[in-house]
C-alpha positions in Angstrom: 42.0 58.5 -18.7 39.7 57.3 -15.9 40.3 54.0 -14.3 37.7 52.7 -11.3 37.5 49.2 -10.0 35.1 47.8 -7.8 36.4 44.9 -5.0 33.6 42.1 -4.1 34.6 39.6 -1.6 31.8 37.1 0.0 32.9 34.6 2.0 29.8 33.1 4.0 30.2 29.6 1.7 33.6 27.8 0.9 32.5 27.9 -2.6 32.4 31.7 -3.0 35.3 33.2 -4.6 36.7 37.2 -3.8 36.9 39.8 -7.8 38.1 42.3 -8.7 35.7 44.1 -11.4 36.9 47.3 -13.5 34.0 50.0 -13.5 35.2 52.1 -15.7 38.5 52.0 -17.8 38.3 54.9 -20.8 40.2 57.1 -22.3 39.3 60.7 -23.6 41.5 62.8 -26.0 39.7 65.6 -28.5 40.2 65.5 -32.6 40.0 68.9 -33.7 36.3 70.0 -32.5 35.9 66.2 -31.8 36.0 65.2 -28.2 36.3 61.3 -28.4 35.9 58.8 -25.8 36.9 55.1 -26.0 36.8 52.4 -23.8 34.2 50.8 -21.0 32.3 52.7 -18.7 28.5 52.9 -16.9 25.6 54.7 -18.3 24.0 56.9 -15.8 21.3 55.8 -13.4 17.6 57.1 -13.6 13.7 56.4 -12.5 13.8 54.5 -15.9 17.0 53.1 -16.2 19.4 51.0 -13.9 22.7 52.0 -15.2 24.8 49.1 -17.0 28.5 48.8 -18.0 29.5 50.1 -21.9 32.3 47.7 -23.1 34.3 48.6 -26.4 31.9 51.7 -26.8 33.2 54.7 -29.0 31.5 58.3 -28.0 31.9 61.2 -30.5 30.6 64.8 -29.7 31.3 68.0 -31.6 29.5 71.2 -32.0 26.8 72.3 -34.6 25.7 75.4 -34.6 23.7 76.2 -31.1 23.7 71.7 -31.0 25.8 69.1 -29.7 25.5 66.3 -31.4 27.0 63.0 -30.0 27.2 59.4 -31.7 27.7 56.4 -30.2 28.6 53.2 -31.4 29.0 49.6 -28.9 29.9 46.6 -31.1 29.2 42.8 -30.5 25.6 43.0 -29.0 23.3 39.8 -29.5 20.9 41.5 -31.9 23.8 43.3 -33.8 25.8 46.3 -32.9 24.3 49.5 -31.4 24.6 52.5 -32.3 22.5 55.8 -31.1 22.8 59.3 -32.1 21.9 62.4 -29.7 20.8 65.9 -30.3 21.1 68.7 -27.3 20.1 72.2 -27.4 19.1 75.0 -25.0 15.4 76.7 -26.5 13.9 79.3 -25.1 15.8 78.3 -21.9 14.8 75.1 -22.1 17.2 72.1 -22.7 15.8 69.9 -25.1 17.7 66.2 -26.1 16.6 64.1 -28.7 18.3 60.0 -28.7 17.6 57.6 -31.3 19.4 54.1 -30.7 19.2 51.5 -33.9 18.4 49.2 -31.2 14.3 48.2 -30.7 14.2 51.5 -32.9 14.5 53.1 -28.9 13.5 57.2 -28.9 14.3 59.2 -25.8 13.3 62.6 -25.6 14.6 64.3 -22.6 13.2 68.9 -21.2 14.3 70.4 -18.6 15.2 73.6 -17.2 14.0 76.2 -14.4 10.2 78.1 -14.4 10.4 80.8 -11.4 12.6 78.7 -9.1 11.2 75.4 -9.9 13.2 72.8 -11.3 11.9 70.8 -13.9 12.7 67.7 -15.7 10.8 65.8 -18.4 12.0 62.0 -20.0 9.6 60.7 -22.7 11.0 56.7 -24.3 9.2 54.5 -26.6 10.8 51.3 -28.3 9.6 48.3 -30.1 11.0 45.7 -27.5 10.3 41.8 -29.2 7.3 43.8 -31.3 5.6 44.6 -28.0 5.8 48.6 -27.9 7.2 50.1 -24.8 6.1 53.6 -23.5 8.1 55.1 -20.9 8.1 58.6 -18.9 9.3 60.5 -16.0 9.0 63.9 -14.7 10.3 65.5 -11.4 9.6 69.4 -9.9 12.2 70.8 -7.4 12.4 73.6 -5.5 13.7 75.1 -2.5 11.8 76.6 0.4 12.3 77.7 3.8 16.3 75.7 4.1 15.2 72.6 2.5 14.9 71.2 -1.2 11.2 69.4 -1.9 10.9 67.4 -4.7 8.2 65.6 -6.1 8.6 62.8 -8.4 6.6 60.7 -11.0 7.3 57.7 -13.5 5.3 55.3 -15.6 6.3 52.1 -17.8 3.8 49.9 -19.6 6.1 46.9 -19.8 8.3 47.7 -16.8 11.3 49.6 -16.8 14.7 48.7 -14.7 15.5 51.9 -12.5 17.7 53.7 -10.0 16.7 56.7 -8.5 14.6 58.4 -6.4 12.5 55.3 -6.1 15.4 52.8 -5.3 16.9 50.0 -7.4 14.9 47.3 -9.3 17.7 45.9 -11.7 15.2 43.5 -13.6 15.5 39.6 -13.7 17.3 38.8 -16.6 15.7 36.8 -19.0 12.0 37.8 -17.8 9.8 39.6 -20.2 6.6 39.6 -18.0 5.3 39.2 -14.2 9.2 41.0 -13.2 8.8 41.8 -9.3 12.3 43.5 -10.1 10.5 46.0 -12.6 8.7 48.9 -12.2 5.6 49.8 -13.9 4.5 53.3 -12.1 5.8 55.4 -9.4 5.5 58.7 -7.5 6.6 60.6 -4.4 7.5 63.5 -2.4 11.3 64.3 -0.8 13.0 66.6 1.4 16.2 67.2 1.8 17.9 69.5 4.1 21.2 69.6 6.3 21.0 68.9 10.4 23.5 69.2 12.7 26.5 68.3 9.5 24.4 65.5 8.6 22.6 65.7 4.8 19.3 63.9 5.5 17.1 62.9 2.2 13.4 62.1 3.7 11.0 60.4 1.2 7.6 58.7 0.8 6.7 57.0 -2.5 4.1 54.8 -3.8 5.1 52.3 -6.7 3.9 49.1 -8.3 6.3 46.3 -10.1 5.9 44.0 -12.9 5.1 41.5 -11.5 1.8 39.6 -12.0 -1.1 40.8 -9.8 0.9 43.5 -8.3 -0.4 45.8 -6.4 0.5 49.6 -5.0 2.8 49.4 -2.1 3.9 52.2 -0.1 7.5 52.8 1.4 9.0 55.5 3.8 13.1 56.2 2.9 15.4 57.8 5.3 19.1 58.6 4.1 21.3 59.9 5.9 25.2 61.2 4.9 27.7 62.5 6.7 31.6 63.3 5.7 33.8 62.1 8.3 37.5 63.7 8.8 39.5 61.1 7.4 38.0 62.4 3.8 35.5 58.9 3.9 32.2 59.5 3.7 29.3 57.5 6.1 26.1 56.8 4.2 23.0 55.1 6.5 19.7 54.0 4.7 16.5 52.7 6.7 13.4 51.9 4.8 10.1 51.1 6.2 6.9 50.3 5.0 4.7 47.6 2.8 7.9 46.4 0.5 10.2 45.4 3.1 11.9 47.2 7.0 15.6 47.8 5.7 18.9 48.9 7.5 21.8 49.5 5.3 25.1 51.1 6.9 27.6 52.1 3.9 31.3 53.7 4.1 33.0 55.0 1.0 36.7 55.8 1.1 38.6 57.8 -1.3 42.7 56.8 -2.1 
């Protein structure tokens, strides 16, 4: 069983309130050869998706020969129940996944592997959102050079997509279908990760365009420094500068 929550307190105004939000609450078990997961959990973040909480979800996973098959069901959506089937297999050293969803006829193809020390990942997604075809794709190439991890990442979306990955967080604006400055149209950039004086340092330089009407490409540079503290906590400092905005963020994560 997994139970995870977020505590949020905002005392800036007299009308603000504190809250305790359950992030993950699910039960896992196994019935024969079928792995079962039931409850509430967050979907994964990526360059093509800003993960969100999925409620009352059921996940069933089993093996079929060389393949892994997963079925997920979530009731109560505004456009009907949400169902998805994902098939995964290794073919010639390449990991292949194919996901089919009933919502918006959504289909996602994923490929990943390692060729001569270069790790690659590719995702292609298409769906029919409100009768407007939305196509998205992204890829990454990563390798180690002289003690550093170097990566190149790229993505594009015809209609704009939420994102929470290499290029930062673009959560999207609720109810907005066009002209959304909080969705990505395309982005690409290079990053370096290394250890320096007990700190893990990430340096990223990337160009991106949002879905805002008439938006032009912007270039940002981001530096992320994380350090494990003696108390078991982890400190993270993020500094971003460039065309979009200058930002300094300090976070302290504590495990109990």
